[in-house]
Every structure is written in C-alpha cells, then in structure tokens.
C-alpha positions as CSV (number, residue, x, y, z in Angstrom):
1,M,-35.5,7.1,-78.4
2,N,-37.9,10.1,-78.6
3,N,-35.8,13.2,-78.0
4,R,-38.6,15.7,-78.5
5,I,-39.3,18.2,-75.8
6,L,-42.1,20.8,-75.5
7,V,-41.2,24.0,-73.6
8,T,-44.4,26.0,-72.9
9,Y,-44.9,29.1,-70.7
10,A,-47.4,31.7,-69.5
11,T,-46.2,35.2,-69.2
12,R,-47.6,38.7,-68.5
13,A,-44.7,41.0,-69.3
14,G,-42.2,38.9,-71.2
15,S,-39.8,37.9,-68.5
16,T,-40.9,34.2,-68.5
17,V,-40.7,33.9,-72.3
18,G,-37.0,35.1,-72.1
19,I,-36.3,32.3,-69.7
20,A,-38.2,29.7,-71.8
21,E,-36.2,30.8,-74.8
22,A,-32.9,30.3,-72.9
23,I,-33.9,26.9,-71.8
24,T,-34.9,26.0,-75.3
25,V,-31.5,27.1,-76.7
26,R,-29.6,25.1,-74.1
27,L,-31.7,21.9,-74.7
28,R,-31.2,22.2,-78.5
29,K,-27.4,22.5,-78.0
30,R,-27.7,19.2,-76.1
31,G,-29.3,17.6,-79.2
32,F,-32.9,17.6,-78.2
33,I,-35.6,18.6,-80.7
34,V,-37.4,21.4,-78.8
35,H,-40.6,23.1,-79.6
36,L,-41.3,26.4,-77.8
37,R,-44.9,27.4,-77.5
38,P,-46.9,29.9,-75.4
39,I,-49.5,28.2,-73.2
40,K,-52.1,30.6,-74.7
41,E,-51.8,28.5,-78.0
42,N,-52.8,25.4,-76.0
43,P,-50.0,23.2,-77.5
44,S,-50.5,19.5,-77.6
45,V,-48.3,17.5,-75.3
46,K,-48.6,14.3,-77.3
47,G,-45.5,12.9,-78.9
48,Y,-43.0,14.4,-76.5
49,Q,-40.5,12.7,-74.3
50,A,-40.8,15.6,-71.8
51,V,-42.8,18.8,-71.2
52,I,-41.3,21.8,-69.5
53,I,-43.9,24.2,-68.2
54,G,-43.1,27.7,-66.9
55,S,-45.2,30.5,-65.4
56,A,-44.9,33.9,-64.0
57,I,-46.3,34.6,-60.5
58,R,-49.2,37.0,-59.9
59,Q,-50.7,37.4,-56.4
60,G,-48.7,34.4,-55.1
61,N,-49.9,31.9,-57.8
62,W,-49.0,30.6,-61.2
63,L,-51.0,32.4,-63.9
64,P,-54.5,30.9,-64.3
65,E,-53.9,29.9,-67.9
66,A,-50.9,27.8,-66.8
67,I,-52.8,26.0,-64.1
68,N,-55.6,25.4,-66.6
69,F,-53.2,24.0,-69.1
70,V,-51.9,21.5,-66.5
71,K,-55.5,20.6,-65.5
72,M,-56.6,20.0,-69.2
73,N,-53.5,17.9,-70.0
74,Q,-53.2,16.1,-66.6
75,E,-53.6,12.6,-68.0
76,A,-51.1,13.1,-70.8
77,L,-48.6,14.8,-68.5
78,R,-48.6,11.8,-66.2
79,R,-47.2,9.7,-69.1
80,V,-44.2,11.9,-69.8
81,R,-41.5,13.6,-67.8
82,V,-42.5,17.0,-66.6
83,A,-40.3,19.8,-65.3
84,L,-41.6,23.1,-63.9
85,F,-40.0,26.6,-63.7
86,T,-41.5,29.5,-61.9
87,V,-40.5,33.1,-62.5
88,H,-41.1,35.5,-59.6
89,M,-39.9,38.7,-58.1
90,L,-40.7,38.2,-54.4
91,N,-39.3,35.7,-51.9
92,R,-35.9,35.6,-53.5
93,G,-34.0,35.2,-50.3
94,D,-32.2,32.1,-49.0
95,D,-34.1,32.2,-45.7
96,E,-36.6,29.5,-44.7
97,Q,-39.7,31.8,-45.0
98,S,-38.7,32.8,-48.6
99,R,-38.2,29.1,-49.4
100,L,-41.6,28.1,-48.0
101,N,-43.3,31.0,-49.9
102,R,-41.7,29.9,-53.1
103,E,-42.9,26.3,-52.6
104,A,-46.4,27.6,-52.0
105,Y,-46.4,28.9,-55.6
106,L,-46.8,25.2,-56.7
107,D,-49.7,24.3,-54.3
108,A,-52.3,24.3,-57.1
109,L,-50.1,22.1,-59.3
110,R,-49.1,19.4,-56.7
111,P,-52.3,17.4,-56.9
112,L,-52.2,17.5,-60.7
113,V,-48.6,16.6,-61.8
114,L,-45.5,15.1,-60.3
115,P,-42.5,17.0,-61.8
116,V,-39.1,15.4,-62.2
117,D,-37.7,18.8,-61.2
118,H,-38.8,22.3,-60.5
119,V,-36.9,25.5,-60.1
120,F,-37.6,29.1,-59.2
121,F,-36.0,31.9,-61.2
122,P,-36.0,35.6,-60.4
123,G,-37.6,37.6,-63.2
124,K,-37.7,41.0,-64.7
125,I,-40.2,43.8,-64.2
126,D,-40.3,46.6,-66.7
127,A,-43.0,49.0,-65.5
128,E,-43.5,50.4,-69.0
129,R,-44.6,46.9,-70.3
130,L,-47.2,46.4,-67.5
131,S,-50.9,47.2,-67.6
132,L,-52.1,49.8,-65.2
133,I,-53.5,47.1,-62.9
134,D,-50.2,45.2,-62.9
135,R,-48.3,48.5,-62.2
136,L,-50.6,49.1,-59.2
137,L,-50.1,45.5,-58.0
138,V,-46.3,45.8,-58.3
139,R,-46.4,49.0,-56.2
140,M,-48.8,47.5,-53.7
141,V,-46.6,44.4,-53.0
142,K,-43.5,46.5,-53.1
143,S,-41.9,44.4,-55.8
144,P,-38.5,45.5,-57.1
145,L,-38.2,46.9,-60.6
146,G,-35.4,45.7,-62.9
147,D,-34.0,42.6,-64.4
148,F,-33.0,40.0,-61.8
149,R,-32.8,37.0,-64.2
150,D,-29.7,34.8,-63.5
151,W,-28.8,33.5,-67.0
152,D,-26.1,31.2,-65.5
153,K,-28.7,29.6,-63.2
154,V,-31.1,29.2,-66.1
155,G,-28.5,27.6,-68.3
156,G,-27.2,25.4,-65.6
157,W,-30.6,24.0,-64.9
158,A,-31.4,23.4,-68.5
159,Q,-27.9,21.7,-68.9
160,K,-28.6,19.1,-66.3
161,L,-32.3,18.7,-66.8
162,L,-33.5,15.3,-68.0
163,E,-30.0,13.7,-67.7
C-alpha cells in the first residue's frame, strides 16, 4: 500500500506553516511518509495516497495561490484522498452564523475537489510579521492579535485523519 502523503500549504504570516508542520509530525509518527511543501513551490501531487491542503484566510477566502493550486491539479486530486484545513482568525465561535461563515471559506473549492475531511483551525497574528497592507486589513476587520492555535485540536485531527 502507498503510504505517501503530501502536506502543502499557503501562508502569509507563518501561522499556517506551523499547523502544517504539526500535522506532518503527527502523520509521520503514525508511519506515513510525509512530504511537506509550500504551495508556492507548486509540488506535484502524483504518487501520493493522499494530499492535505491548507490555507490561511484573507478577506474571507482561501489565498489565491491555494485556490489556483487546486484548480491546476483538479484532475489528479480527484484520484487521491484529499483533506483540507483552513486557518483563520474570525468566525471562531460555536454559533450558527460563525459556522456558516467558516463553511463559506470553502465555496471556491467545492466545485473543484471533494475532500474526505476538512477542518478549521484558529491561527496566529503577529502584527510585526505582517505587511503594511495586511496590518491595515487586520485593523479594519478588527481581527484579534495573538496566538490562538489549538495544538491539541491540530494533533487530534491529524491522528484520526485517513483512518
């Protein structure tokens, strides 16, 4: 059995890469051969049992390079198991509106790929690592600053993923 997994991600300020790294570590502990690559390197999806794709959210959407990666690899992604993770700072509540807003982050991907699982993780915003434009956007949408990543949730998802 092919036990190779690609974990690929799009990030702006590093929060998503940290989550991708934690997923990679957990999957390796489970015996998978895992390759971790940023989407900007346009990694090949060929030869993998599964592909895990993650993206940060900007202006209510996955990053453009992540959506383009899925579009460019749509046919190949239909032949393997795909899981998605989204890293965001808004809509973190348990209420119905927050849930609907989180689900809307995947609207551009739904016509392209059918994931076996998807999950939303709160991220981290360190204003010092952001561009001036991103700092202005953070202020405009009143996003909280700080590290809200839940490492237990990340590890738990990776532990049961692809069982």
